[in-house]
Phi, psi and omega in degrees: 000127179270135181255137178233162178262126175288131180236012176200167173282137172277123180056036176060019186215321192251144180253350180240146178218133174246126178264126183238138178250130176202139183305331181236037179304332183296348179293345180265007183305136180063021180055037178277081187289332178293320176294316179299317178301317180298315180296315181296320178297320179294319178293321180295324179294330177294322177296314181299327182263011178056040177260162176294136180281112180221135175264130175229146178293332173205166186300328183269000183297138180280327181267150180211168176239126179282140179234141173257173186296321179296321180291324175294320177302317179298318180299316180295320179293318179297318179301315179299316181292321180292329178287331183272343182236141183243336185273070178202170178220149175237148173229121184254128177228095182063238182270002180246139179231133173262131176249118185251136182198164171258008179254093183292327179297320179295314181295322178292326175296316177302315184298329181283335184267338185272153182276333184223096178248131185273306187204167179218129179251131173212147181278161170297153184305321183282357179257347187303306181293323179300314182290316182295330183264358182217091186291342180255037177250137176230119183270131178235151174280137177287155357278144175211119194270007185241146185255347184223141170250126183249124174259132188272157177267204188257012179271155175289136183271137181299141181297338178298327178292320177302312181297318181293317181295322179297325183273347187229059180294343177280349181252332182220135178250113182232133179293151178304323180295318179291320177302317179296319179298319178296317179299321180278001183057044182270190184276122185242001184302130178089347178279161188219165177211170181241143179240146188293315185201183184295325179297317179290327177298318178298318179294321180296325177304321180291316181293319189273354170048055177075017181258031176253119182265341182199143175234122176248137177272131179274129175240127177284140187304321181289346182261001186303316185266006182277000000 
């Protein structure tokens, strides 16, 4: 299991994340435990009948996903734990599932019982209260010359912003890919950029014409306790 440091709240609420790998982790999507229970019961019946463990979306499906006994054990254990705990969130992406919680002991217990755990995120001790009390805080390691992270909305961005950003790399940090998307008047929702300070943030508001969906304040790790 690889360990990482949390430097922001996950989904504006959670400071810990456990990454779990399972071929059918997606059965827990949206915490739909009744659906997960149905799938697990069907897989369990295959074990009882000494059949090959295979997940199919329906009995007549041509494609399937192979499951082994250890992976089925993990599914059963996760289902039991998810039924007993409510203060958590899951995000499923293919065969990987992120379990988010503010209960680190619970997540560490899960990691010890499961057969395939990918990673674990937790903040440094001096960041826990900072993150929990400031959902729009993003901690960066110094040196980092920008004070704000801007997440964009779904409107097309004016070409004047493109021209300004190209001429002022010391004031705004935009990835080459995002710059090209802006130039092409493409879809920018969810993409982000960094601004140097509050003065530049005010200027960006004019250029972006209400197309800012989120503003996060950057805090340097060494300045947390100052």
